[in-house]
N, C-alpha and C positions, 0 to 999 in steps of 0.2 A: 560445729561452728554455726552461729545463728545466721539467719538470712540477712540481717542488718550488717553484721561484720563481713559476710560473704560479699555483699554488694559494695561495701566500702573499700574492698581490696582492689587496687587499680589493675592488678593482673587478671582479675575476673571482670570488673566493670567495663573497662575499655573494650576488650574483645566482644563482650556481650552487646554493648552499645553499637559498635561499628558493624558487627556481624549479623545482628538480629534486629535491634530496635530501629536503626536508621533505615535499612531497606524496607521494613514494614511500613514505617511512616512515609517513605517516598512513594511506595505503591498506593497507599491509602490516599495520599495527596493527589497523585496522578489520576486515580480513579474517581475521586469525589469533587475535584475542583472544576471550575469552568474558566474558559478564557474570557478576556474582557468583553468580547462581542457575544457572550453567552453561548458560544459553540461548545458542546460537551466534549471533554477530553475522553479519550478512549483508554481502556486498560490494555497494556501490552503483555499481560501475563500469559496469553495464549499465542502471541505472535511468534513466528519462526523466521529467522533470517536465513535465507538460502543464498548460497554463493558457490560457484565452482562446479555446479552440476549441469548436466545437459537438460534443456527444456524437455519435459515429458511429452511423449507423442500422444496427441489427442485430437479429436475432430472439433474444430470450431466452425461456426457458420457466420456468414454475413447476415445483415438484416433482411435480405431477400431469400434466405434459406440455402444459399450456395455454400458448399464446403470450401474452406480456405486451404490452399495448397500448403503442406507442411513447410516447404522451403521458404515461403513468404516470411515466416517467423524465425527461420534459422539461418538467414543470410544477412550479413551486415549487422548494423547496430539497430536494435529494436527496443522500444519501451512498451510494456504492457501495463495498463492501469486498470486494476480490478475495481469495479464500482457498482453501487446500487442506486436506484432512483430516489430513494428517500433520504439519502445521505448528503447533508449540506456540504461537508468538506469535499465529497466526490464532485458535486456540481461545480464548486469553485475551482477545483483542479482541472476538470474537463473544459470549463470556459476559458481558463487561463491558457491551457495547452492549445486550445483551438485558436486563440488570438496570436500565438507565437509560432504556430506550425509552419507558416510560409518561410520563416527564418531558419527552420530546421530542415527544410526540404533538401534531400540528397545526402544529409548527414546522419539522420536517424529517422526511422519509421515509428510512429506512435499510434497505438491502438488502445481504445477503451475495451475492456472485457466486461460485458454485461452478464450478470448471473441470475437475472430474472427473465420473465417471459418477454417475447418480442413486442407485445402490445405496450407493456410498461416502458420498455426502452424507447419505442417510437414516440410515445407521449412525452417522455423526458426530453428527447431531442427536439420535439416540436415546441415545448414550453421554455426551453433554455437556449442560450447562445453557444451551442456545441456543434462544431463542424468536424470534429475528429471522428475517424472511422471507428465504428463500434462492432466488435465481434461478439457472438453469442456463445456462452458456455452454459446453456440451459440445463444440462444434466449435472453441472457442477464438477465434472471430471477433472478439469485442469485446476480449478479452485481447490479441490480436495487433494490432488496430487502435490500442489505447492503449499498446502496447509494454510491457505488464506483465511484469516479469522477477523481481520481489521480492514475497514474500508475508509479511504482508498488504500490499497497496497500496490506499490509500483515495483516492477522488475525491469532491470536493464539487462538485455541479452546481447551478447556479441558472438556472431557466427554460431548460434545454437546453444551457447553456454551462458547460464545466468551468472552475471558478474557482480550484481548488487541488488539489494532489496531495501525499500523504504516504506514506512508506514505513515499514513496521514498525507496531507497535501504539501506541495512545494509552495511556500508563501509568496515567492516572487519569481519573476522571470530570471533574474540573476541566479537565484538558488537552483532553479530547474536546469539552467544551462551549465552550472557548475557540476551538478549531479550527472549530467549527460556528457561531461567532458568537452563542451563546446565553447 
C-alpha cells in the first residue's frame, strides 16, 4: 500500500492525527507561543503532578538561617510556592499572595520556597511588594524530592499530605481562593 493510500484511509489517518500530530502541535504551541503581555509560556513536558503523598522530610531554613520545625508544614492547610528571583510569574504570584494573605489568616499558611541563595532572595524581597514568609531550600533537596521543574510550582498540603499541585501562577484572587478551597 502506498503512503498516499495509507494516509487517506480514515482508520489510519484519524488515530494518527489524534494520537500523534495533535499532541505534538499542542506541545510546540505551548512551548513557543507567548501570552499577550509577552510573558513566556513554559513547557510542561518535565512537570510532575504530585498528589496523595506525604510531604518529604527535609530541612528548610528561614531567611535568618533558623531551621523550620517540620510540624510547621505538616499541620493544617499549607501552600508552598516554589519560586526563583528572575521569574516574572513568580514575582506576580508572590505579590498577589502577599496582598490577600490577611484574608487567608487562620485558614491556610502560605510560604514561598526560595531555591537560590539568601542574598538573591533578600534582594528580591527588598525590590518587590512581597510580604509572604520565604523559606530557603538552598541545597534543592525538597525541590528535587518533589520534582519541581517549572516556576512557580504550588503545592497544597493538608496535614502533611500533598493534595494538589499547580504550575504557573494563579491569575486572580478568586482563582487562588478556589484552588485553596476558601
